[in-house]
C-alpha positions as CSV (number, residue, x, y, z in Angstrom):
1,M,84.4,228.3,94.0
2,D,81.3,228.9,92.1
3,D,81.0,225.2,91.4
4,E,80.9,224.5,95.2
5,A,78.4,227.2,95.9
6,A,75.9,226.0,93.3
7,P,75.1,222.7,95.0
8,A,74.8,224.5,98.4
9,A,72.3,227.0,96.8
10,T,70.3,224.2,95.3
11,R,70.2,222.3,98.6
12,E,69.0,225.5,100.4
13,R,66.2,226.0,97.8
14,V,65.1,222.4,98.1
15,I,65.0,222.6,101.9
16,G,63.3,226.0,101.7
17,R,60.6,224.7,99.4
18,G,60.0,221.7,101.7
19,V,59.7,224.0,104.7
20,D,57.3,226.3,102.8
21,W,55.1,223.4,101.8
22,L,55.1,222.1,105.4
23,A,54.2,225.5,106.8
24,R,51.3,226.0,104.3
25,W,49.8,222.7,105.0
26,T,50.2,223.1,108.7
27,L,48.4,226.4,108.6
28,R,45.6,224.8,106.5
29,W,45.1,221.9,108.9
30,L,45.2,224.3,111.8
31,L,42.4,226.3,110.2
32,V,40.4,223.1,109.5
33,G,40.8,222.1,113.2
34,L,39.7,225.5,114.4
35,G,36.7,225.3,112.1
36,A,35.8,221.9,113.4
37,L,36.1,223.2,117.0
38,A,34.0,226.2,116.2
39,L,31.4,224.0,114.5
40,G,31.3,221.7,117.6
41,W,30.9,224.6,119.9
42,L,28.1,226.0,117.7
43,V,26.3,222.6,117.7
44,G,26.6,222.4,121.5
45,Q,25.0,225.8,121.8
46,V,22.0,224.9,119.7
47,W,21.9,221.2,120.6
48,S,18.3,221.5,121.7
49,I,17.5,222.4,118.1
50,V,19.9,220.1,116.4
51,L,18.9,217.0,118.3
52,P,15.2,216.8,117.1
53,V,16.3,217.5,113.6
54,L,18.8,214.6,113.6
55,L,16.3,212.3,115.2
56,A,13.6,213.3,112.7
57,L,16.0,212.6,109.8
58,I,16.8,209.2,111.2
59,L,13.2,208.4,111.8
60,T,12.3,209.6,108.3
61,T,14.8,207.1,106.8
62,V,12.9,204.3,108.4
63,L,9.4,205.6,107.7
64,Q,10.0,206.8,104.1
65,P,9.6,203.4,102.3
66,P,6.1,202.6,103.7
67,T,5.1,206.2,103.1
68,R,6.1,206.1,99.5
69,W,4.4,202.8,99.1
70,L,1.1,204.3,100.3
71,E,1.5,207.2,97.9
72,H,2.3,205.1,94.8
73,R,0.1,202.0,95.4
74,L,-2.9,203.5,97.1
75,R,-2.6,207.0,95.5
76,L,-2.8,208.7,98.8
77,P,-1.7,212.3,99.2
78,S,1.7,212.8,100.8
79,A,0.3,214.3,103.9
80,V,-2.2,211.6,104.5
81,A,0.3,208.8,103.8
82,A,2.9,210.4,106.2
83,L,0.3,210.8,109.0
84,I,-0.9,207.2,108.6
85,V,2.6,205.8,108.8
86,I,3.5,207.9,111.8
87,L,0.4,207.0,113.7
88,L,0.8,203.3,112.9
89,S,4.4,203.4,114.0
90,L,3.4,205.0,117.3
91,G,0.7,202.4,117.8
92,V,3.1,199.5,117.2
93,V,5.8,200.9,119.5
94,G,3.2,201.7,122.1
95,A,1.8,198.2,122.0
96,V,5.2,196.6,122.3
97,G,6.1,198.9,125.1
98,V,2.9,198.1,127.0
99,T,3.5,194.4,126.5
100,I,7.1,194.2,127.7
101,A,7.5,197.3,129.8
102,P,5.9,195.9,133.0
103,S,8.1,192.8,132.9
104,V,11.3,194.6,132.1
105,G,10.6,197.3,134.7
106,D,9.9,194.7,137.4
107,Q,13.1,192.8,136.6
108,S,15.4,195.8,136.1
109,V,16.2,196.1,139.8
110,E,16.9,192.4,140.1
111,L,19.1,192.7,137.0
112,A,21.3,195.5,138.5
113,E,21.6,193.6,141.8
114,A,22.5,190.4,140.1
115,A,25.2,192.2,138.1
116,S,26.6,193.7,141.3
117,E,26.7,190.2,142.9
118,G,28.4,188.9,139.8
119,L,31.2,191.5,140.2
120,T,31.6,190.5,143.8
121,T,32.0,186.8,142.7
122,V,34.6,187.8,140.1
123,E,36.5,189.8,142.8
124,Q,36.7,186.8,145.1
125,W,37.9,184.6,142.2
126,V,40.6,187.1,141.2
127,E,41.8,187.4,144.8
128,E,42.0,183.6,145.2
129,S,43.8,183.2,141.8
130,S,47.5,183.5,141.1
131,F,47.2,186.8,139.2
132,E,49.5,189.5,140.5
133,I,46.7,191.9,141.3
134,T,46.4,193.4,144.8
135,Q,43.1,193.3,146.7
136,A,43.0,197.1,146.8
137,Q,43.1,197.3,143.0
138,V,40.3,194.8,142.6
139,E,38.2,196.4,145.2
140,S,38.5,199.9,143.7
141,V,37.3,198.7,140.3
142,V,34.5,196.5,141.7
143,T,33.3,199.2,144.2
144,A,33.1,201.8,141.4
145,A,31.1,199.4,139.2
146,Q,28.8,198.3,142.1
147,D,28.1,201.9,143.0
148,R,27.0,202.6,139.5
149,L,24.8,199.5,139.4
150,E,23.3,200.2,142.8
151,S,22.7,203.8,141.8
152,S,20.9,202.6,138.7
153,A,18.9,200.1,140.7
154,S,17.7,202.6,143.2
155,T,16.8,205.0,140.4
156,I,14.8,202.3,138.6
157,A,13.1,201.2,141.9
158,S,12.0,204.7,142.8
159,G,10.6,205.3,139.3
160,V,11.5,208.1,136.9
161,L,12.5,210.6,139.6
162,V,13.7,213.4,137.3
163,G,13.1,217.1,137.3
164,V,10.1,218.6,135.7
165,G,12.4,220.5,133.4
166,A,14.0,217.4,132.1
167,V,10.6,215.7,131.5
168,T,9.3,218.8,129.7
169,S,12.4,219.0,127.6
170,A,12.2,215.3,126.6
171,L,8.5,215.7,125.8
172,I,9.1,218.8,123.6
173,T,12.0,217.0,121.8
174,F,9.7,214.0,121.2
175,V,6.9,216.2,119.8
176,V,9.2,218.3,117.7
177,T,10.8,215.2,116.3
178,L,7.5,213.8,115.2
179,V,6.4,217.1,113.6
180,L,9.6,217.4,111.7
181,A,9.5,213.8,110.6
182,F,5.9,214.4,109.3
183,F,7.1,217.4,107.2
184,F,10.2,215.5,106.0
185,L,8.0,212.6,104.9
186,K,5.5,214.9,103.3
187,D,7.8,217.4,101.5
188,G,11.2,215.6,101.6
189,A,11.2,215.1,97.8
190,R,11.2,218.9,97.3
191,F,14.2,219.6,99.5
192,L,17.0,218.3,97.4
193,P,15.9,220.0,94.1
194,W,15.5,223.2,96.0
195,V,19.0,222.9,97.5
196,T,20.4,222.0,94.1
197,D,18.9,225.0,92.4
198,L,20.1,227.3,95.2
199,A,23.7,226.0,94.9
200,G,23.8,226.8,91.2
201,D,25.0,224.9,88.1
202,R,28.6,224.3,89.4
203,A,28.0,223.0,92.9
204,G,24.4,221.8,92.6
205,P,25.0,218.5,90.8
206,H,27.6,217.6,93.4
207,L,25.3,218.4,96.3
208,A,22.6,216.4,94.7
209,E,24.8,213.4,94.3
210,V,26.2,213.6,97.8
211,G,22.7,214.1,99.2
212,V,21.3,211.0,97.5
213,R,24.3,208.9,98.6
214,A,24.2,210.2,102.1
215,W,20.5,209.6,102.4
216,T,20.8,206.1,101.1
217,T,23.7,205.4,103.5
218,L,21.9,206.8,106.5
219,G,18.7,204.8,105.8
220,G,20.6,201.6,105.1
221,F,22.7,202.0,108.2
222,V,19.7,202.6,110.6
223,R,17.6,199.8,109.1
224,T,20.5,197.4,109.1
225,Q,21.4,198.1,112.8
226,A,17.7,197.7,113.8
227,L,17.5,194.3,111.9
228,V,20.9,193.1,113.3
229,G,19.8,194.2,116.8
230,L,16.6,192.3,116.5
231,I,18.4,189.2,115.3
232,D,20.9,189.5,118.1
233,A,18.2,190.0,120.7
234,V,16.2,186.9,119.5
235,L,19.3,184.6,119.3
236,I,20.8,185.7,122.6
237,G,17.4,185.9,124.4
238,T,16.6,182.3,123.2
239,G,20.0,181.1,124.4
240,L,19.5,182.7,127.8
241,L,16.1,181.0,128.1
242,L,17.5,177.6,127.1
243,V,20.3,178.0,129.7
244,G,17.7,179.0,132.3
245,V,18.8,182.6,133.0
246,P,15.9,184.2,135.0
247,L,16.4,187.7,133.5
248,A,16.4,186.8,129.8
249,L,13.7,189.3,128.7
250,P,15.4,192.5,129.9
251,L,18.8,191.3,128.7
252,A,17.3,190.7,125.2
253,V,15.7,194.2,125.2
254,L,19.1,195.7,126.2
255,T,20.8,193.7,123.4
256,F,18.4,195.3,120.8
257,V,19.0,198.8,122.1
258,A,22.8,198.3,122.4
259,A,22.9,197.4,118.6
260,F,22.7,201.1,117.9
261,A,26.0,201.7,119.7
262,P,28.1,199.1,117.9
263,I,31.0,197.3,119.6
264,V,30.6,199.2,122.9
265,G,27.0,198.2,123.3
266,A,27.6,194.5,122.4
267,V,30.5,194.2,124.8
268,S,28.6,195.9,127.7
269,V,25.4,193.9,127.4
270,G,27.4,190.7,126.8
271,A,29.4,191.2,130.0
272,L,26.2,192.0,131.9
273,A,24.6,188.8,130.6
274,V,27.6,186.7,131.8
275,L,27.6,188.3,135.2
276,V,23.9,187.8,135.7
277,T,24.2,184.1,134.7
278,L,27.2,183.7,137.0
279,V,25.1,184.7,140.0
280,A,22.0,182.9,139.0
281,N,23.3,179.6,137.5
282,G,27.1,179.3,138.3
283,W,30.3,179.1,136.3
284,V,29.3,176.5,133.8
285,S,26.2,178.3,132.7
286,A,28.1,181.6,132.6
287,L,30.7,180.1,130.3
288,I,27.9,178.7,128.1
289,V,26.3,182.2,127.9
290,L,29.7,183.7,127.1
291,G,30.0,181.2,124.2
292,I,26.5,182.1,123.0
293,V,27.3,185.9,123.1
294,L,30.6,185.4,121.3
295,G,29.0,183.2,118.7
296,V,26.3,185.7,118.0
297,Q,28.7,188.5,117.7
298,Q,30.9,186.6,115.3
299,L,27.8,185.8,113.2
300,E,26.9,189.5,113.3
301,G,30.4,190.8,112.4
302,N,31.4,188.2,109.7
303,V,28.0,187.3,108.1
304,L,25.1,189.7,108.9
305,L,26.8,193.1,108.6
306,P,28.9,192.4,105.5
307,W,25.8,190.9,103.8
308,L,23.3,193.5,104.9
309,Q,25.4,196.6,104.7
310,G,27.9,196.0,101.9
311,R,31.3,197.6,101.6
312,S,30.0,201.2,101.0
313,L,28.4,201.2,104.5
314,R,31.1,199.6,106.5
315,L,33.2,201.6,109.0
316,H,36.4,200.4,110.6
317,A,36.0,199.2,114.1
318,G,38.5,201.7,115.4
319,V,36.5,204.6,113.8
320,V,33.3,203.3,115.3
321,L,34.8,203.0,118.8
322,L,36.4,206.5,118.8
323,T,33.1,207.9,117.4
324,I,31.1,206.5,120.3
325,I,33.6,207.7,122.9
326,L,33.8,211.2,121.4
327,G,30.0,211.4,120.9
328,S,29.2,210.3,124.4
329,T,31.8,212.6,125.9
330,L,30.5,215.7,124.1
331,F,26.8,215.0,123.9
332,G,26.0,212.2,126.3
333,V,23.8,209.2,125.4
334,A,22.4,210.9,122.3
335,G,25.9,211.5,121.0
336,A,26.8,207.9,121.5
337,F,23.9,206.7,119.4
338,L,23.9,209.5,116.8
339,G,27.7,209.6,116.3
340,V,28.1,206.4,114.2
341,P,25.4,207.2,111.6
342,L,26.7,210.8,111.2
343,V,30.2,209.5,110.7
344,A,28.9,207.0,108.1
345,V,27.4,210.0,106.2
346,L,30.7,211.8,106.5
347,A,32.5,208.8,105.1
348,V,30.2,209.0,102.1
349,V,31.1,212.6,101.5
350,L,34.9,211.8,101.8
351,R,34.5,208.9,99.3
352,Y,32.8,211.2,96.8
353,L,35.5,213.8,97.1
354,D,38.1,211.1,96.7
355,E,36.4,210.0,93.5
356,L,36.5,213.6,92.2
357,V,40.2,213.8,93.0
358,R,40.9,210.5,91.2
359,E,39.0,211.6,88.1
360,R,40.8,214.9,87.8
361,T,44.2,213.5,88.5
362,A,43.8,210.5,86.2
363,P,46.1,210.3,83.2
364,P,44.5,211.4,79.9
365,G,43.0,208.8,77.7
366,P,44.2,207.9,74.2
367,A,43.9,210.4,71.4
368,P,40.7,210.2,69.4
369,S,40.8,208.3,66.1
370,P,40.1,210.0,62.8
371,D,36.5,208.8,62.9
372,G,36.1,210.5,66.4
373,D,36.1,207.2,68.4
374,T,38.5,207.3,71.4
375,G,38.5,203.6,71.7
376,E,37.0,203.8,75.2
377,V,33.5,203.0,76.4
378,E,31.9,206.1,78.0
379,D,31.2,205.6,81.7
380,Q,27.4,205.4,82.1
381,S,27.4,204.7,85.8
382,S,24.6,206.1,87.7
383,D,27.2,207.3,90.2
384,S,28.2,210.1,87.8
385,P,25.8,213.0,88.1
386,P,25.3,215.5,85.3
387,G,27.9,218.3,85.5
388,R,30.1,216.3,87.8
389,T,33.3,217.3,86.1
390,G,32.6,221.0,86.9
391,A,34.6,222.8,89.5
392,L,33.4,222.5,93.1
């Protein structure tokens, strides 16, 4: 009798331990989820403060290299170098805007109207084809898209007809972003040592290492997307000009801007370019433009991004897509553009934590020889900060 009860008791203990383990981890993940929701709610409450800080950090990653060059090569004070770089950047952006803004603004209404006509053409083609799609289904989709395009066209045609409050808020955000970027450029080198000292000897080295990696990743991501967007805009814009599309300039500008919302931006602007070409030049030219857009996107995804970013900066396409959707849902256009670089930084933090876990769970090395040599070469990688083996 006792022999039969022993396996049953053992089985109950095994199942009980499994249930206890599942309960503990479920509770932990629930707490993590609640913490994430609380953090998201808090960010939403102070979004007017968080937004200029994030924009200033991203702007600083772009302007820091020329600022440091002025400091080291010309021996300029940090404040003077930061001010010169910011003023020169504003001048360049302003000159480019003054040069292309009138042309883009004049053609924006025509662009929206051409896209609307393109949707109508596609609707007629689908209705005449053998696809099992009802006319009501096609009209509902096309009508919604046309309403959005016509709404955008009327808004562009009537100028920037927004409330005084929105204009004031945007202006304040712009000014605060520039001021914060100036201080980040001027005193940024002091922030990380201050945070490291504040965190103490145990957590400080880890924060320093994560901070350096995150900053490098953020700067590389922003500069890479800007360069890729410029290359895409030049190639697609040139292709549109060769095909004879009348709205090549605004489409090229949209291509550059869309590069900062990966995948979604490329698909949206590519579809818009095909629709405009369909209306202006017909099916043959539209198919040529489709081939150009697909070719440029293949060049970007398979050559440019792997070469410019490297493996440490790459994110899975599914992660990028979900990030843009979630960011735009929670924080609008700003969330769509800021979500991907922030997730790239989060990925750096997770990789660093994974490295720590691997180090601490790795099997022990061979015992030291009598002369004190372990037979292994000590890792001198720059990725290992001092004190890294300490507890978090």
